DOTORZA-286735 format. One line per 4 residues: number of its first residue (from 0); their letters; for each residue x, y, z of N, C-alpha, C. Coordinates in nm, 3 decimals. Example, Ala and Ser with C-alpha at 12.3 -4.5 7.8 and 13.67 -1.06 7.14 Angstrom:
DOTORZA-286735
0> as> 1.319/-0.569/0.780/1.230/-0.450/0.780/1.320/-0.330/0.780 | 1.285/-0.225/0.708/1.367/-0.106/0.714/1.290/0.003/0.787;
This chain:
DOTORZA-286735
0> mriv> -12.289/-5.767/1.322/-12.210/-5.673/1.398/-12.186/-5.546/1.319 | -12.153/-5.559/1.189/-12.129/-5.441/1.107/-12.254/-5.355/1.093 | -12.368/-5.420/1.081/-12.493/-5.346/1.067/-12.521/-5.266/1.193 | -12.496/-5.325/1.308/-12.517/-5.256/1.435/-12.423/-5.137/1.445;
4> lksk> -12.297/-5.154/1.410/-12.201/-5.043/1.415/-12.239/-4.933/1.318 | -12.281/-4.969/1.198/-12.322/-4.868/1.101/-12.445/-4.795/1.151 | -12.538/-4.865/1.211/-12.658/-4.802/1.264/-12.624/-4.705/1.375 | -12.534/-4.745/1.464/-12.493/-4.657/1.573/-12.422/-4.535/1.518;
8> sfiv> -12.335/-4.554/1.419/-12.265/-4.440/1.358/-12.365/-4.345/1.293 | -12.463/-4.400/1.226/-12.564/-4.320/1.160/-12.643/-4.239/1.263 | -12.682/-4.303/1.371/-12.758/-4.235/1.477/-12.674/-4.125/1.542 | -12.547/-4.154/1.567/-12.457/-4.053/1.625/-12.444/-3.935/1.528;
12> gltl> -12.429/-3.965/1.400/-12.420/-3.859/1.299/-12.544/-3.772/1.295 | -12.661/-3.836/1.298/-12.787/-3.760/1.299/-12.800/-3.674/1.424 | -12.759/-3.729/1.536/-12.766/-3.654/1.661/-12.677/-3.531/1.655 | -12.556/-3.547/1.605/-12.465/-3.433/1.593/-12.519/-3.330/1.495;
16> lssl> -12.571/-3.376/1.382/-12.626/-3.286/1.282/-12.744/-3.208/1.338 | -12.834/-3.277/1.408/-12.951/-3.207/1.463/-12.909/-3.107/1.570 | -12.804/-3.138/1.645/-12.753/-3.045/1.745/-12.697/-2.920/1.679 | -12.625/-2.938/1.570/-12.569/-2.824/1.498/-12.679/-2.737/1.439;
20> vags> -12.779/-2.800/1.380/-12.889/-2.725/1.320/-12.966/-2.650/1.428 | -12.993/-2.715/1.538/-13.066/-2.650/1.648/-12.985/-2.534/1.704 | -12.856/-2.552/1.720/-12.770/-2.445/1.769/-12.767/-2.328/1.673 | -12.764/-2.357/1.545/-12.764/-2.253/1.443/-12.894/-2.175/1.445;
24> avaq> -13.006/-2.244/1.462/-13.136/-2.178/1.467/-13.145/-2.085/1.587 | -13.095/-2.129/1.701/-13.096/-2.046/1.821/-13.009/-1.923/1.800 | -12.892/-1.941/1.740/-12.803/-1.827/1.714/-12.869/-1.728/1.619 | -12.941/-1.777/1.519/-13.008/-1.687/1.426/-13.122/-1.611/1.493;
28> errp> -13.189/-1.674/1.588/-13.297/-1.606/1.658/-13.246/-1.489/1.739 | -13.125/-1.497/1.788/-13.068/-1.391/1.871/-13.017/-1.274/1.788 | -12.980/-1.301/1.662/-12.928/-1.196/1.575/-13.040/-1.105/1.531 | -13.013/-0.975/1.524/-13.115/-0.885/1.472/-13.132/-0.908/1.322;
32> dpgc> -13.250/-0.880/1.273/-13.280/-0.894/1.131/-13.196/-0.792/1.054 | -13.109/-0.837/0.962/-13.020/-0.745/0.893/-13.088/-0.665/0.782 | -13.214/-0.688/0.756/-13.277/-0.615/0.647/-13.424/-0.640/0.635 | -13.461/-0.728/0.545/-13.601/-0.743/0.508/-13.663/-0.877/0.548;
36> grdv> -13.596/-0.953/0.630/-13.647/-1.085/0.666/-13.788/-1.085/0.722 | -13.815/-0.996/0.812/-13.950/-0.990/0.872/-14.054/-0.945/0.770 | -14.014/-0.850/0.686/-14.106/-0.803/0.583/-14.137/-0.914/0.483 | -14.037/-0.991/0.445/-14.059/-1.103/0.354/-14.154/-1.203/0.419;
40> srlc> -14.130/-1.236/0.546/-14.217/-1.330/0.616/-14.360/-1.279/0.626 | -14.373/-1.151/0.648/-14.505/-1.091/0.668/-14.580/-1.068/0.537 | -14.508/-1.018/0.436/-14.575/-0.975/0.313/-14.560/-1.070/0.195 | -14.455/-1.150/0.196/-14.424/-1.231/0.077/-14.408/-1.379/0.108;
44> ravm> -14.469/-1.424/0.215/-14.455/-1.563/0.257/-14.493/-1.661/0.145 | -14.593/-1.628/0.067/-14.641/-1.720/-0.037/-14.538/-1.743/-0.147 | -14.442/-1.652/-0.163/-14.345/-1.666/-0.273/-14.202/-1.688/-0.222 | -14.187/-1.714/-0.093/-14.053/-1.727/-0.035/-13.970/-1.837/-0.099;
48> dqgd> -14.032/-1.938/-0.152/-13.957/-2.050/-0.209/-13.936/-2.036/-0.361 | -13.968/-1.919/-0.416/-13.963/-1.901/-0.561/-13.841/-1.823/-0.610 | -13.748/-1.793/-0.523/-13.625/-1.728/-0.565/-13.620/-1.579/-0.532 | -13.498/-1.527/-0.535/-13.473/-1.389/-0.495/-13.545/-1.287/-0.583;
52> gvil> -13.549/-1.311/-0.714/-13.613/-1.216/-0.804/-13.761/-1.201/-0.774 | -13.827/-1.310/-0.745/-13.970/-1.308/-0.714/-13.993/-1.238/-0.580 | -13.906/-1.265/-0.484/-13.918/-1.201/-0.353/-13.896/-1.051/-0.366 | -13.795/-1.011/-0.442/-13.768/-0.868/-0.463/-13.889/-0.801/-0.528;
56> sclq> -13.946/-0.865/-0.627/-14.064/-0.810/-0.693/-14.179/-0.795/-0.594 | -14.197/-0.893/-0.508/-14.302/-0.888/-0.406/-14.278/-0.770/-0.312 | -14.154/-0.755/-0.267/-14.124/-0.643/-0.178/-14.151/-0.509/-0.247 | -14.115/-0.499/-0.374/-14.139/-0.375/-0.447/-14.289/-0.348/-0.461;
60> qhra> -14.368/-0.452/-0.479/-14.513/-0.436/-0.488/-14.575/-0.390/-0.357 | -14.509/-0.424/-0.245/-14.559/-0.387/-0.112/-14.477/-0.274/-0.049 | -14.412/-0.195/-0.133/-14.319/-0.092/-0.086/-14.383/-0.001/0.022 | -14.506/0.034/0.007/-14.572/0.124/0.103/-14.588/0.061/0.241;
64> klsa> -14.582/-0.072/0.248/-14.601/-0.142/0.375/-14.470/-0.186/0.440 | -14.357/-0.160/0.375/-14.227/-0.208/0.425/-14.183/-0.133/0.549 | -14.107/-0.202/0.633/-14.046/-0.137/0.749/-13.941/-0.037/0.700 | -13.908/0.058/0.784/-13.807/0.158/0.748/-13.673/0.091/0.719;
68> kclk> -13.640/-0.012/0.796/-13.513/-0.083/0.777/-13.507/-0.149/0.640 | -13.612/-0.217/0.602/-13.617/-0.285/0.474/-13.616/-0.185/0.359 | -13.692/-0.080/0.374/-13.696/0.024/0.271/-13.556/0.082/0.250 | -13.483/0.103/0.358/-13.346/0.155/0.348/-13.255/0.057/0.276;
72> vltd> -13.268/-0.072/0.308/-13.187/-0.173/0.241/-13.213/-0.172/0.090 | -13.339/-0.167/0.053/-13.373/-0.164/-0.089/-13.319/-0.038/-0.156 | -13.339/0.075/-0.093/-13.293/0.203/-0.149/-13.142/0.206/-0.160 | -13.072/0.160/-0.057/-12.925/0.158/-0.059/-12.870/0.066/-0.167;
76> ngq> -12.951/-0.031/-0.211/-12.907/-0.125/-0.313/-12.971/-0.097/-0.450 | -13.016/0.025/-0.467/-13.068/0.066/-0.598/-13.200/0.007/-0.638 | -13.279/-0.033/-0.542/-13.409/-0.092/-0.571/-13.518/0.004/-0.529;
């Protein structure tokens, strides 16, 4: 009986968690890109998992190809 209850609780927890994650993803899709997200995806996808410093370096290497929005974000932040 305890195993069944624990299993049901676990399944309910997973269901709630997946609903929250899915809802969060939908909300993020509706928000406009606040800066360089699209540029990172387009130009620096290969290094996205290597940390902010590596991504920043990648963006700087591709400066001529950056969107105006991303270029402004970098410039406004001293990059």
